C-alpha positions as CSV (number, residue, x, y, z in Angstrom):
1,M,-6.7,-21.4,48.5
2,N,-10.4,-21.4,48.8
3,M,-11.4,-23.1,45.3
4,S,-14.0,-25.9,44.7
5,I,-13.6,-28.8,43.0
6,S,-15.2,-27.8,39.7
7,K,-13.6,-24.2,39.6
8,L,-10.0,-26.1,40.4
9,K,-10.8,-28.2,37.2
10,V,-11.8,-25.3,34.9
11,W,-8.4,-23.3,36.3
12,L,-6.1,-26.2,35.4
13,I,-7.7,-26.6,31.9
14,L,-7.3,-23.0,31.2
15,T,-3.5,-23.2,32.6
16,V,-2.8,-25.7,30.2
17,L,-4.4,-24.1,27.4
18,N,-2.4,-21.2,28.0
19,L,0.6,-23.0,28.2
20,M,-0.2,-24.9,25.1
21,L,-0.7,-21.5,22.7
22,P,2.4,-20.3,22.7
23,L,3.8,-23.9,21.7
24,V,1.4,-24.3,18.9
25,Y,2.0,-21.0,17.6
26,A,5.6,-21.3,17.9
27,E,4.9,-24.0,15.4
28,Q,3.9,-21.3,12.7
29,I,6.6,-20.2,10.8
30,L,6.6,-16.8,8.8
31,V,8.7,-18.1,5.7
32,F,8.0,-15.2,3.2
33,A,6.3,-11.8,3.0
34,I,5.4,-9.0,0.5
35,D,4.6,-5.5,1.1
36,V,2.8,-3.3,-1.2
37,I,3.2,0.3,0.2
38,R,2.2,3.6,-1.2
39,H,4.3,6.4,-1.1
40,G,4.5,9.2,1.7
41,D,3.1,12.4,1.9
42,R,3.9,14.5,-1.6
43,T,3.0,17.6,-3.2
44,P,0.5,18.2,-6.0
45,T,0.8,16.4,-9.2
46,V,-0.5,19.4,-11.0
47,E,-0.9,23.2,-10.0
48,I,-4.0,25.5,-10.4
49,P,-3.3,27.8,-13.3
50,K,-5.0,31.0,-12.0
51,N,-3.6,30.4,-8.5
52,T,-0.2,28.6,-8.6
53,Y,2.2,28.2,-5.4
54,N,5.8,27.5,-5.6
55,W,6.3,24.2,-4.0
56,P,9.8,24.0,-3.0
57,E,10.3,20.1,-3.7
58,G,8.4,20.6,-7.4
59,L,5.4,19.1,-8.2
60,G,4.5,15.0,-7.7
61,E,7.6,15.2,-5.1
62,L,7.9,13.3,-1.8
63,T,8.0,16.0,1.1
64,A,10.0,15.9,4.5
65,A,6.7,14.7,6.0
66,G,6.5,11.8,3.7
67,L,10.1,10.8,4.1
68,Q,9.5,10.3,7.9
69,Q,5.9,8.6,7.1
70,E,8.0,5.7,5.0
71,F,11.0,5.9,7.7
72,E,8.5,5.0,10.2
73,L,7.2,2.2,8.3
74,G,10.3,0.7,7.6
75,K,10.9,0.8,11.4
76,N,7.8,-1.3,11.7
77,L,8.9,-3.6,9.0
78,Y,12.4,-4.3,11.1
79,L,10.3,-4.9,14.2
80,V,8.0,-7.4,12.4
81,Y,10.7,-9.3,9.9
82,V,13.8,-8.9,11.8
83,K,13.1,-8.6,15.5
84,Q,9.8,-10.6,16.2
85,N,9.7,-13.1,13.2
86,S,13.5,-13.5,12.1
87,L,12.7,-13.7,8.6
88,L,15.3,-11.4,7.5
89,P,18.8,-11.0,9.4
90,E,20.0,-8.1,11.0
91,N,22.2,-7.2,8.2
92,Y,21.2,-7.1,4.5
93,N,21.6,-9.9,2.4
94,S,20.9,-9.4,-1.3
95,N,19.7,-13.2,-1.5
96,N,17.1,-12.5,1.0
97,L,15.5,-9.4,0.1
98,Y,14.2,-7.5,-3.5
99,V,12.6,-4.1,-4.0
100,R,11.0,-2.8,-6.9
101,S,9.3,0.8,-7.4
102,S,7.5,2.6,-9.8
103,D,9.6,4.9,-11.8
104,L,8.7,8.1,-10.1
105,N,11.1,10.3,-7.5
106,R,8.2,10.1,-4.8
107,T,8.2,6.1,-4.9
108,L,11.9,5.5,-5.3
109,M,12.5,8.2,-2.3
110,S,9.6,5.9,-0.5
111,A,11.0,3.0,-0.9
112,Q,14.6,4.3,0.1
113,S,13.3,6.0,3.1
114,A,11.3,2.4,4.0
115,L,14.6,0.7,3.9
116,F,16.5,3.3,5.9
117,G,14.2,2.1,8.6
118,L,14.5,-1.7,8.0
119,Y,18.0,-1.5,7.9
120,P,19.3,1.6,9.6
121,L,22.7,3.1,10.3
122,G,25.1,0.9,11.8
123,S,23.9,-2.0,10.1
124,G,26.2,-1.7,7.0
125,P,29.4,-3.6,5.8
126,L,32.8,-3.2,7.5
127,L,36.4,-3.2,6.1
128,S,37.6,-4.1,9.3
129,P,36.3,-4.6,12.7
130,Q,37.0,-0.6,13.3
131,E,36.3,0.7,9.8
132,P,32.8,0.9,8.3
133,A,32.7,0.4,4.2
134,L,30.6,3.7,4.2
135,P,30.2,6.6,7.0
136,M,28.1,5.6,9.9
137,R,27.8,2.0,8.4
138,Y,25.4,3.3,5.7
139,Q,23.7,0.0,4.1
140,P,22.7,0.8,0.6
141,I,20.3,-1.4,-0.9
142,P,19.2,-1.8,-4.6
143,I,15.8,-0.5,-5.7
144,H,14.6,-2.0,-9.0
145,T,12.3,-0.3,-11.6
146,I,11.4,0.1,-15.1
147,V,10.3,2.9,-17.3
148,E,6.7,4.7,-16.0
149,S,5.2,3.9,-19.6
150,Q,5.9,0.5,-19.5
151,D,5.1,-0.6,-15.9
152,S,1.6,-2.0,-15.7
153,V,2.6,-4.1,-12.5
154,L,2.8,-1.1,-10.3
155,I,0.6,1.4,-12.3
156,P,-2.9,0.4,-12.8
157,G,-4.0,1.2,-16.0
158,H,-0.7,1.6,-17.9
159,N,-0.4,-0.8,-21.4
160,Q,-3.8,-2.2,-20.3
161,P,-6.0,-1.6,-23.3
162,E,-9.0,-2.4,-21.8
163,F,-8.8,-0.3,-18.8
164,K,-10.6,2.7,-19.9
165,S,-13.6,0.9,-21.4
166,L,-13.8,-1.0,-18.2
167,I,-14.2,2.2,-16.6
168,S,-16.7,3.5,-18.9
169,K,-18.6,0.5,-18.6
170,Y,-18.8,0.0,-15.0
171,V,-18.2,3.2,-13.2
172,I,-18.8,6.3,-15.6
173,S,-22.5,4.8,-16.8
174,S,-23.4,3.6,-13.0
175,S,-26.6,5.4,-11.7
176,Q,-24.5,6.9,-8.6
177,W,-21.7,8.4,-11.1
178,Q,-24.6,9.9,-13.1
179,E,-26.5,11.2,-10.4
180,R,-23.3,13.1,-8.9
181,S,-22.6,14.4,-12.4
182,I,-26.0,16.1,-12.8
183,R,-26.1,17.3,-9.0
184,Y,-22.5,18.8,-9.2
185,K,-22.6,20.3,-12.9
186,A,-22.9,24.1,-11.9
187,K,-20.4,23.5,-9.1
188,L,-17.9,21.7,-11.5
189,Q,-18.3,24.8,-14.0
190,Y,-17.9,27.2,-11.2
191,W,-14.9,25.5,-10.2
192,S,-13.4,25.3,-13.5
193,N,-13.9,29.3,-13.8
194,V,-12.3,30.1,-10.9
195,T,-9.3,27.7,-11.2
196,G,-8.7,27.8,-14.7
197,M,-8.6,23.9,-14.9
198,P,-11.0,22.3,-17.2
199,I,-13.3,20.2,-15.7
200,K,-16.1,18.5,-17.7
201,D,-16.5,15.7,-15.8
202,L,-16.1,13.9,-12.1
203,T,-12.7,12.3,-13.4
204,Q,-11.1,15.9,-14.2
205,V,-12.3,17.0,-10.5
206,I,-9.6,14.5,-9.0
207,P,-6.5,16.6,-9.5
208,L,-8.2,19.7,-8.4
209,G,-9.3,18.0,-5.2
210,D,-6.0,16.5,-4.5
211,N,-4.3,20.3,-4.9
212,V,-6.7,21.7,-2.5
213,Y,-6.4,18.9,-0.1
214,I,-2.6,19.2,-0.1
215,R,-2.9,23.0,0.4
216,M,-5.1,22.4,3.4
217,L,-2.4,19.8,4.9
218,H,0.5,22.2,4.5
219,G,-1.3,25.5,5.3
220,V,-1.2,26.7,1.8
221,A,-3.8,29.6,1.0
222,M,-6.8,28.4,-0.9
223,P,-7.1,29.7,-4.9
224,Q,-9.3,33.0,-5.0
225,G,-12.9,32.0,-5.2
226,I,-12.6,28.6,-3.3
227,N,-14.2,29.2,0.4
228,N,-14.4,26.7,3.1
229,Q,-17.2,25.1,1.8
230,D,-15.8,24.9,-1.6
231,R,-12.6,23.2,-0.3
232,N,-14.2,20.5,1.6
233,E,-16.7,19.5,-1.2
234,L,-13.6,19.4,-3.6
235,I,-11.9,17.2,-1.3
236,E,-14.8,14.9,-0.8
237,L,-15.9,14.7,-4.3
238,A,-12.4,14.0,-5.4
239,N,-12.1,11.2,-2.9
240,W,-15.4,9.5,-3.6
241,A,-14.6,9.6,-7.5
242,A,-10.9,8.5,-7.2
243,S,-12.3,5.5,-5.1
244,N,-15.1,4.7,-7.4
245,I,-12.8,4.4,-10.1
246,F,-11.2,1.1,-8.7
247,A,-14.6,0.0,-6.8
248,P,-16.0,-2.4,-9.2
249,Y,-14.4,-6.0,-9.1
250,E,-14.1,-6.0,-12.6
251,V,-11.8,-2.7,-12.9
252,G,-9.6,-3.6,-10.1
253,A,-9.2,-7.3,-11.2
254,Y,-8.0,-6.2,-14.7
255,A,-6.1,-3.3,-13.2
256,S,-4.4,-5.5,-10.7
257,K,-3.6,-8.7,-13.0
258,D,-0.1,-8.3,-13.7
259,L,0.9,-7.6,-10.0
260,R,-1.3,-10.6,-8.9
261,S,0.4,-12.7,-11.3
262,T,3.9,-11.4,-10.1
263,I,2.6,-12.1,-6.3
264,A,1.5,-15.5,-7.0
265,K,4.7,-16.6,-8.8
266,Y,6.8,-15.3,-5.6
267,L,4.4,-17.3,-3.2
268,Q,4.7,-20.8,-5.4
269,S,8.2,-20.3,-5.3
270,A,8.9,-19.4,-1.7
271,S,6.5,-22.6,-1.0
272,T,8.6,-25.0,-2.9
273,S,11.8,-23.6,-1.5
274,T,13.0,-23.0,-5.1
275,S,14.5,-19.6,-4.0
276,Q,16.2,-18.0,-0.9
277,L,14.1,-15.0,-1.2
278,K,12.4,-13.9,2.0
279,Y,10.7,-10.6,1.3
280,V,9.5,-8.2,-1.6
281,L,8.9,-4.7,-1.2
282,F,6.9,-3.2,-3.7
283,S,6.6,1.0,-3.5
284,A,3.7,2.2,-5.7
285,H,0.7,4.1,-5.5
286,D,-2.9,4.6,-4.0
287,S,-4.4,3.3,-7.3
288,T,-2.4,0.0,-7.1
289,L,-3.7,-0.6,-3.4
290,M,-7.4,0.2,-4.6
291,A,-7.0,-2.1,-7.3
292,M,-5.5,-4.9,-5.3
293,M,-8.2,-4.5,-2.6
294,S,-11.3,-4.5,-5.1
295,A,-9.7,-7.6,-6.6
296,F,-9.7,-9.2,-3.3
297,R,-13.6,-7.9,-2.9
298,Q,-12.9,-5.7,-0.3
299,P,-13.2,-2.2,-2.3
300,L,-11.8,0.9,-0.5
301,K,-14.4,3.4,0.2
302,T,-11.7,6.2,0.4
303,I,-8.3,6.8,-1.1
304,P,-5.8,5.2,1.0
305,P,-3.7,7.2,3.4
306,Y,-0.1,8.2,2.5
307,A,2.3,5.3,3.5
308,S,-0.3,2.6,3.5
309,D,0.7,-0.9,3.5
310,L,-1.1,-4.3,2.1
311,R,1.0,-6.8,3.7
312,I,1.1,-10.7,2.3
313,L,2.2,-13.2,4.7
314,L,2.9,-16.8,3.7
315,I,3.1,-19.1,7.0
316,K,3.8,-22.7,7.5
317,N,1.8,-24.5,10.3
318,E,2.8,-27.4,12.6
319,A,1.3,-29.5,9.8
320,N,3.7,-28.1,7.1
321,K,0.8,-26.7,5.5
322,Y,0.9,-23.1,3.9
323,Y,-1.4,-20.4,4.2
324,V,-1.7,-16.8,3.7
325,Q,-2.5,-14.0,6.1
326,L,-3.7,-10.6,4.4
327,K,-3.4,-7.3,6.7
328,F,-4.1,-3.5,5.2
329,N,-2.6,-0.8,7.4
330,G,-2.4,-3.2,10.1
331,N,-6.0,-4.7,10.2
332,D,-6.7,-8.1,9.2
333,I,-8.2,-8.9,5.7
334,K,-10.7,-11.9,5.7
335,L,-11.4,-13.1,2.0
336,K,-14.6,-14.2,1.6
337,R,-13.9,-17.9,0.0
338,C,-11.6,-18.6,3.2
339,K,-12.8,-19.5,6.7
340,D,-10.2,-18.8,9.5
341,S,-7.5,-18.6,7.3
342,C,-6.6,-18.7,3.7
343,S,-4.6,-22.0,2.3
344,L,-2.0,-20.9,-0.3
345,S,-3.7,-22.7,-2.8
346,E,-7.2,-20.8,-2.0
347,F,-5.2,-17.7,-2.0
348,L,-3.7,-18.7,-5.5
349,E,-7.5,-19.0,-6.7
350,Y,-7.8,-15.2,-5.7
351,L,-4.8,-14.2,-7.3
352,K,-6.0,-15.5,-10.7
């Protein structure tokens, strides 16, 4: 080996560091996790009066593509929590896992699909070594919910009396909102006339833009009078309006306060070892994620894609200190108050 003394020293130092890194990492243990997910691909929630389409699944329902998206997300949960970190066991244990969904078919079915990826066929209980309790050793997992009208945890705005007034104060009255309202005034009237949907302001363009976007995804014909330029403008404007409703910190923080409080309780319990619970899955909506991200002062500039995932990881390091990692759709989220990592106490302050 032809290597100078100085180069040899550098090589030795790097080698030692590379050997040490896995040991340091090994001391960092994932002790608890929460995922807040959006449902998968769905049909429109409302139909266009002058050009209805018979969606086979019905309105606002999960599609086959949506089922597949959530199943793939569940396979990732299995990889991260069962295989890579051993947070969850290979077989379902009711003490380790809790699932809550909003009370809509699309979120309930999304939760089921994700859980099917987390605990697939072959992982269910056995009556005997040769006889599964259910065909193909299917593992049913309970999904908890409360009636939609009472759910302010997973459906922002419900049972929150100040929600509309905050939107009026921080969104509707903003210069950006007012400028677009003026710019699109004639277009809003035109789109209302050709579709039969009442569109008096930018908030009312959101369901129309959603319908047009889903028609485009699924190859369904556009309503008569809506050309490609209209389609693109509708989608862009609806996306902008929906994301801007939750963009102000004041709106996002208020709308997500009940979910943040719930998350804080889970994290505190996990850090004090007062519970056997290791993992919580919340199946919710784009509005849920947008409100949470704004509360973290990381507002989304667009509606989050189907099957989006906000992941909260509680980690104990080699000094037995707890800290939190945040990921959104696989990308790290850096909170401004925290440096390289966020201690549990710092993160709990964010949740307040």
